[in-house]
C-alpha positions as CSV (number, residue, x, y, z in Angstrom):
1,X,60.4,88.2,62.9
2,X,60.2,87.7,66.7
3,X,62.9,89.7,67.7
4,X,62.3,92.3,65.1
5,X,58.8,92.7,67.0
6,X,60.5,92.8,70.5
7,X,61.2,89.4,71.4
8,X,64.3,89.3,73.7
9,X,64.8,92.7,74.0
10,X,66.2,93.0,77.6
11,X,69.7,94.0,78.3
12,X,70.7,90.2,79.0
13,X,68.9,88.6,76.4
14,X,70.6,91.0,73.6
15,X,74.0,90.3,75.0
16,X,73.4,86.5,74.6
17,X,71.4,86.5,71.2
18,X,72.8,89.7,70.0
19,X,70.9,92.9,68.7
20,X,67.7,92.4,67.0
21,X,66.9,93.5,63.5
22,X,65.3,96.4,62.6
23,X,61.2,96.3,62.7
24,X,59.8,94.3,59.8
25,X,57.4,95.6,57.4
26,X,53.7,93.8,57.5
27,X,54.1,91.0,55.3
28,X,51.5,91.2,52.2
29,X,49.3,88.1,53.3
30,X,48.6,89.5,56.9
31,X,46.0,92.0,57.5
32,X,46.7,95.0,59.6
33,X,44.5,93.2,62.2
34,X,46.5,90.3,62.4
35,X,49.8,92.2,62.2
36,X,48.5,94.6,65.2
37,X,47.8,91.2,67.0
38,X,51.1,89.5,66.4
39,X,52.9,92.7,67.6
40,X,51.2,93.0,70.6
41,X,52.0,89.2,71.1
42,X,55.7,89.2,70.4
43,X,56.6,92.8,72.2
44,X,56.3,92.6,75.9
45,X,55.0,95.3,77.7
46,X,55.6,95.5,81.5
47,X,52.4,97.4,82.0
48,X,50.2,94.9,80.0
49,X,51.9,91.3,80.4
50,X,48.6,89.7,79.5
51,X,48.8,90.8,75.7
52,X,51.6,88.6,75.0
53,X,50.1,85.7,76.5
54,X,47.7,83.0,74.6
55,X,45.7,80.1,75.6
56,X,47.6,77.1,74.0
57,X,45.7,73.8,73.1
58,X,46.6,71.8,76.5
59,X,44.6,74.7,78.0
60,X,47.8,76.4,79.8
61,X,48.4,79.7,79.6
62,X,51.5,80.5,77.3
63,X,53.8,84.0,77.2
64,X,55.3,83.7,73.7
65,X,58.2,85.9,74.1
66,X,60.3,83.6,76.6
67,X,59.0,80.4,74.6
68,X,60.4,82.1,70.9
69,X,63.7,82.8,72.8
70,X,64.3,79.6,74.0
71,X,63.4,78.3,70.6
72,X,66.1,80.7,68.9
73,X,68.5,79.9,71.9
74,X,68.1,76.2,71.1
75,X,68.3,76.6,67.2
76,X,71.2,78.2,67.4
77,X,73.0,76.1,70.1
78,X,72.4,73.4,67.3
79,X,74.1,75.2,64.6
80,X,71.2,76.5,62.9
81,X,72.2,80.4,62.5
82,X,74.9,82.8,63.9
83,X,77.0,81.0,66.5
84,X,76.2,82.2,70.3
85,X,78.9,84.4,72.1
86,X,81.0,83.3,74.7
87,X,80.3,85.5,77.7
88,X,82.3,86.0,80.9
89,X,81.1,84.8,83.3
90,X,79.8,81.9,81.0
91,X,76.0,81.7,80.9
92,X,73.9,78.7,79.7
93,X,72.3,80.9,76.8
94,X,68.9,78.9,76.9
95,X,68.4,79.2,80.5
96,X,69.6,83.3,80.2
97,X,67.2,84.1,77.5
98,X,64.1,82.3,78.9
99,X,64.4,82.4,82.7
100,X,67.2,83.5,84.7
101,X,67.5,86.8,83.7
102,X,63.7,87.3,84.3
103,X,63.9,85.8,87.9
104,X,66.8,87.6,88.8
105,X,66.1,91.0,87.9
106,X,62.4,90.5,89.2
107,X,63.9,89.4,92.5
108,X,66.3,92.4,92.6
109,X,63.3,94.5,92.1
110,X,61.5,92.9,94.8
111,X,64.1,93.3,97.2
112,X,64.5,97.0,96.5
113,X,60.9,98.0,96.6
114,X,58.7,98.8,99.3
115,X,58.4,95.6,100.7
116,X,55.0,94.8,99.2
117,X,56.1,93.7,95.7
118,X,55.9,90.2,94.7
119,X,58.9,88.6,92.2
120,X,56.3,86.0,90.9
121,X,52.6,85.3,89.7
122,X,50.0,85.7,89.9
123,X,47.7,83.5,87.6
124,X,44.5,84.6,86.0
125,X,41.6,83.2,84.0
126,X,40.3,83.9,80.5
127,X,36.8,85.5,79.6
128,X,36.1,82.4,77.3
129,X,37.9,79.3,77.0
130,X,36.1,78.7,73.3
131,X,37.1,82.2,72.2
132,X,39.4,83.8,74.6
133,X,39.6,87.3,74.2
134,X,40.6,89.0,77.7
135,X,42.8,87.7,80.2
136,X,42.3,89.0,83.7
137,X,45.3,88.8,86.4
138,X,44.0,87.7,89.9
139,X,46.2,90.4,91.5
140,X,48.9,92.8,90.4
141,X,51.2,90.9,88.3
142,X,54.7,90.8,89.0
143,X,57.5,91.2,86.2
144,X,57.5,86.9,86.1
145,X,53.6,86.1,86.3
146,X,52.3,82.2,85.8
147,X,52.3,82.8,82.0
148,X,55.4,83.7,81.8
149,X,56.9,81.1,84.0
150,X,55.2,78.5,82.0
151,X,56.5,80.1,78.6
152,X,59.9,80.1,79.9
153,X,59.8,76.3,81.2
154,X,58.3,75.6,77.6
155,X,61.1,77.2,75.8
156,X,63.9,75.8,77.9
157,X,62.2,72.0,76.9
158,X,61.7,72.9,73.2
159,X,65.0,74.8,73.0
160,X,67.0,71.7,74.5
161,X,65.0,69.7,71.8
162,X,66.1,71.8,68.9
163,X,69.8,72.1,70.3
164,X,69.9,68.3,69.5
165,X,68.7,68.1,66.1
166,X,66.6,70.5,63.3
167,X,62.9,69.7,63.5
168,X,60.3,72.1,61.8
169,X,58.9,74.4,64.7
170,X,55.7,73.6,63.5
171,X,55.8,70.3,63.8
172,X,57.6,71.0,67.6
173,X,54.9,72.9,69.0
174,X,51.7,70.5,67.4
175,X,53.5,67.4,69.0
176,X,54.3,69.2,72.4
177,X,51.1,71.1,73.0
178,X,48.7,68.9,71.2
179,X,46.0,69.3,69.1
180,X,43.3,70.4,71.9
181,X,40.4,68.4,70.0
182,X,39.8,65.9,72.6
183,X,40.8,62.9,70.4
184,X,41.8,60.9,73.7
185,X,45.3,60.3,72.7
186,X,46.5,61.0,75.7
187,X,48.0,64.1,77.3
188,X,50.6,66.0,75.7
189,X,54.0,66.6,76.8
190,X,53.3,70.0,77.9
191,X,51.2,68.5,80.6
192,X,54.8,67.4,82.2
193,X,56.7,70.7,81.7
194,X,57.0,71.1,85.5
195,X,58.3,67.6,86.0
196,X,60.4,67.7,83.0
197,X,62.0,71.1,83.5
198,X,63.1,70.0,87.2
199,X,64.8,67.2,85.6
200,X,66.5,69.1,83.1
201,X,67.6,71.9,85.2
202,X,67.2,71.5,88.6
203,X,67.2,73.8,91.7
204,X,71.0,73.9,91.9
205,X,71.5,74.7,88.1
206,X,69.0,77.5,88.1
207,X,70.5,79.1,91.2
208,X,73.7,79.0,89.4
209,X,72.4,80.2,86.0
210,X,70.6,83.3,87.6
211,X,74.0,84.4,89.5
212,X,75.8,84.0,86.2
213,X,73.1,86.2,84.4
214,X,73.5,88.8,86.9
215,X,77.1,88.8,86.9
216,X,77.0,89.4,82.8
217,X,74.4,92.5,83.6
218,X,77.1,93.7,85.8
219,X,79.7,93.9,83.2
220,X,77.9,95.7,80.7
221,X,78.7,99.0,79.7
222,X,76.4,101.1,80.9
223,X,75.3,98.6,83.3
224,X,71.4,98.5,83.8
225,X,70.6,101.1,86.8
226,X,68.9,98.0,88.8
227,X,72.6,96.3,88.9
228,X,74.6,99.4,89.8
229,X,76.0,98.9,93.5
230,X,75.2,95.2,93.6
231,X,77.8,93.4,95.0
232,X,78.4,89.7,94.8
233,X,76.8,88.5,97.9
234,X,73.9,90.2,96.8
235,X,73.6,88.5,93.6
236,X,74.2,85.1,95.2
237,X,71.5,85.6,97.7
238,X,69.1,87.2,95.2
239,X,69.8,84.1,92.9
240,X,69.4,81.3,95.9
241,X,66.0,83.1,97.0
242,X,65.0,83.0,93.1
243,X,65.9,79.3,92.5
244,X,64.4,78.1,95.7
245,X,60.9,80.3,95.4
246,X,60.7,79.4,91.6
247,X,61.1,75.6,92.1
248,X,58.6,75.7,94.8
249,X,55.9,77.3,93.0
250,X,56.3,76.0,89.7
251,X,58.4,72.7,89.9
């Protein structure tokens, strides 16, 4: 359902997970209003990235697209569904579809812009934490604002868990984010996402995967316009800077 509505529709993500199915019909039990909300949440729009984010039970704002892409990559890495392709250069599917492609393209855009573009952030705030309706940025959003970064880290961690063995996704999400009911059972695992992501991935590995996914994008036919005339040295420099700044800001 998520893929059909637009999750993971970028060139690199399609190379890793394959072409998405056709746009699905609205299920009979889903109202038109619910379907519209679901479509906005799952179909990322660069012009309005706040529409793809929601307030999780742990209080964090999470973009759904990278989270769900990570869940699919994890499931398929664990043998559920179609096998994942082998790409050249080889990439880690989980990192490619959650954060590596997004980081690489965001930093390339920033470097080739007017010098004022940012590649990460900002964060924002909700109008009402009890009944959140509108999310407002604290500045012009980059291609990787904070909710996308958080959703990507969560997608990596949850996808890695699913790659080890099957688990009902609803159970996985409840266990990770907690119930948000203030029951006093301690902090949910999502509270430690930065630490756990740093342990699992690390700055050096992130740099390698950003460079690898940019390498894959360069081999596509046709190659994305952003990657045309980009040489190996520029790819390496972009990957190094992206991994460093992402790690410093979020990990």
